[in-house]
N, C-alpha and C positions, 0 to 999 in steps of 0.2 A: 264808269262801270266796266268791269273786266269779266267777260263771260268765257267759260270753258265748256265747249260742247263735246259731249261724249259720243253722240251718234249723229249721223248725217241726216236721218229722217226726223225732221222737225215739223210740227203741225203748223198750219197757216195761222191759227189763232195765237200760237206762241210767237211766231215771226212778227205778226202784226202788233202784238203787245210790246215787243222789244223796240220795234221801229217807232211806235208812238211815244215811248218813254225817252228814246235817245235822240231822235232826229233834231230836236230843238236845242240840245245841249252840246252837240259836237260841232265845233267850228273848224278845227284843223283836221280835215278828212279829205278823202278823194272825191272832190266835188264833181269831177267830170263824169263819173259813173252815173248812170241814169236809173230812175225808178227803183225797183226792189233791189237791184244789184248794188246801187250806191248806198241804200239804206242798210243793207246787210253788212257792208264793209264798215260803215259808220258805227254800227252797233257792235262791232268786235267779232263778227263771224269769220274768223281768220281761215277756217277750213274752206270757205267758198272763195276767198280772195285770190287763190292761185289760179282760178279759172277766169277771174275778172280783171286782174291787173295785167300790166304789160310784163314783158320778160327781160327788160333791161337790167343790167348790173352796173354799179358805179365803177368807173375806171380808176386806175392808180396814176398819180402824177408826181413830178419832181418837186421837192420842197426846197426851193432856192438852191443854194450850194451845199446843203447839208449831207447829200448822198442818200437821204431817205426818199422812199417812194410810197407814201401813204395813200389810202383811197382819197378821192376828191372830197368825200363826205365822211365826217366823223360822227360816231354815236356819242353825243354829249350826255353826261350823267349829273349835271348840276342845275337843272331847272329849279328855280327858287332855292338854290343851294345856300344853306345858312345853318349855323349851329351844328355842323357835321351831319346834316341830312339834306334831302332833296326829293323832288317828286319821283325821280327814278328809284331812289332808295326805298321810298314808301310803297313801291310796287311789291316789295318783298323779294326774297332771293330767287324763288322759283320763277316768278313772272319776269324778273329781270333777266335771268338766264335764257328764258324762252325768247325774250326780245333781242338779246345779243345773237342768238342762233339765227333768227329771222334776218337780222341786219347782215350777218355773215353770208347768208344765202343770197342777199341782194348785192353782194360785192363789198360791203363795208368791212375794212380791215384796219380801222382806226378808232380807238377808244379814248375819250377825253375824261379825265377825272381830276380830283384835287383833294387835298387834305380837308379843306373847308366843307366839301360836299359829303364826306363820310362814306364814299362809295369805293374806296380802295379794295376792301375785302370782296365786294361784289364783282368788281372787275377782275380781281385775282382768281375768283372761281370761274369766271368766264374764260380766262386765258387757258385754263386746263381743258377746255372743250376744243381748242384749236391748236395748231402748231404755233408755238410762241414766235418763231421767226417770221411768221406771216402777218403778225399784228403789230401795228404801231401804237404805243402807249404814251399818252401825254398826261403828266400830272403837274400840279402847281403847289408851291409852298408859300404860305403867308410869312412875311418877314417883319411884321409889327403886330403888337397886341390888338385885339379887336373886342371892344366893349368888355364885358365881364366873362366871356366864354372862350376866348382864344388867347392863349399865352404862348409866346414863342419859346423855342428851345434851341440849343446849339445845333448847327446844321448837320454835323456828323450824326447826332442823335436822330434827326429827321430822316436823313437818307437811309439809315439802317432800318428805321421803323417803316418807311415807305416800301422798301423792297420786301420786308417781311409781310406787310399787309397785302401787297400785291402778289406775293409768292413768286417773285421773279428775281433773277440775278441782276437785271439791268432795266432801266427806264429809258425809252427812246428819246423823249423830250421832257425836260423839267424846266418850268418857268417860275420866275418870281411872280407871285400872284398880286394883281391889282395895284399896279404902279400909278401913283396919283400926282407926281410932280416930276420935273425934269432933272432933279438932283439925285435921282435914285442910284446912279453909279457910285457916288461918293457916300451917300447916306447909308447904303446897304453893302458897302464894299466887302465886309466880312462874309456876306452871303455869296457875292460874286466869286470871292476867293475859294469858298467852300465848294461851290458848284464846279469851278474849274478843276479843283483837286479831284472831285468825284468823277469828272469827265476823264481825267488822266488815268484813273483807276478802272475805267470802263464801266462804272456804275451808271453813268449817264452817257448818251450819245451826243445830244445837242442841248444847248442852254439858251435861255432867252427870257422874255418878259411878256406878261399880259397887261395891257394898258387900259386905264380908265381915266385918262387925261391926255389932252393933245400935246402938251409939252413933253410928257413922258414918252409918247409915241414918236415925236420928232427926234428925241434923243436916241430911242431904240433903233430908228431907221439908219442912223449913222454910226452908232457905237460899235467898234470892232469886236467887242466881247460877245455881242448878240448873234446867235445863229438863227433864231426864230422869233417872230413877232406875232402876237395874237392881238387883234384889234376889232373893235366894234364897228360894224359897217352894214348899212342898208340904204335904200334909196330915199328914205324920208328923214333920216337923221334921228330916228327913234332910239332913245337910250344910248346915244353916241357921245363922242367927246368933242364934236364940232360939226359943222356943215358937211354933208357927204362929199361935196367937191373938194373941200379942203383936206379932209381925211384921205381921199383918194390920191391926192398929190403926194402925201407923205408915204402912202403904201407903194406908190410907183417908185419913189426914191429908195425905199427899203429894198424893193426887188432889184433895182439897178445896182445896189450895193451887195447883192447876193444873199440877202436875208430870205428865209422862208416866211411866207405871209399866210397866216391862218385867220379867216374871218369868223367872227362870232356875233351874236345878236342880229342874225340875218333877218329874223322875223320880229325884231324889236322887243325881245323878251315878252312875247305874247301880244304886243300892240298891233302887229301886222299879220294876223293869222287868217283873214278871209282870203278866198281864192285869188282875187285880183291883186291884193297886196303881196301875197306870196310869190305870185308869178312875176310881178314887177321887181321885187327885191332880188329874186334869183337871177333875173335877166341883168339887172344893174350890176350885181356883184360879179357874176360869171363873165359877162361880156366886157367888163373893164380890163380884164387881163392882168390886174394888179393883185389878185388874190389866188394863191395856189390851191387852197382847199378851205373847207369851212366845217364848223362844228355846230350841230343842232341837237337840242335835247328832245328826244322822242319818248313818248309814253305808251304808244301802241303800234302794232304792225301796219295799220292803215296809214299812219303818218309817214312811216318809213317808205312804204310803197309809193305814196303820192310824191314825196320829195325826190326819190330816186328817178322816177319817170320824168318829172319836170326837169331835173338837172341834165339828164342824159339827152333829152329832146333838145334843150337849149344848146348843149355842147355840140351835138351833131349838126345843128342848124347854123353854127357859127364858124364859117370857113377860116377866119383869122385867129380863132382860139386854138392853142395847141391841144392836140388830142392826147389822151393818156393811154396807158396800157390796160389791157383786159385783166 
């Protein structure tokens, strides 16, 4: 449920009705807020949230040796991304733009999209609301046909289409999407060559892979072509490519080799969304020191507020964790 309040004066009966309808259905919310305050946030009363949430903003961090300094947290746009749609796209353009503006207010300067998610145009509209040079844009290109709905095209066609859809001259990070074996460098060499050429033309700043397989991740951690690795990581191994401790060793190696490491599936694609699990996963990922930044798919402002506050509290309480820039 997404509510848009036109006035600040809302009757108690209306508030009570919304709370009763919403409180049992919202799991990924700011659970630390108490009583009516927490219920209001859970119910989407964003006008009240500015007085209830903390004032932290996400910091910016170094992304390996790429030279990029994205925010530690990215706004993901691919929750249940499939057939060129996603939960974020289903919000509609206006609600999505409002979400990005709120994310920007909380310090998020990093947007993650992909051809498969169908959110390029939405992200492109959002980029017009901000100074382009202040935003890091990550997209991903599929390099193999997928069932009956995704057919590949020459990479030159893809990169021109991506830039047109995003309405931008360049993409900061472009990844091969969903690598599922360790042979991807030879299997998709034509794409590696295409991305390298686009990088030389300054259409792309950094290249790399998103991994859905442990062998693919191990190859990415050592392959000199890779600037950035996107990997599934959380404390329980939910929707991951291997046990957390094994994946962490690979991410540590990737960082030692100068790769930028971006975590995904931090909340296990919806499997780890209660408060305790979110807290444990963020602590595990952040305190490891092996993940530069992370992407999470948000669907409302309460989710953004909750995650920003948790991340910055953990960062500030971790003396051994490098602090980012404001």
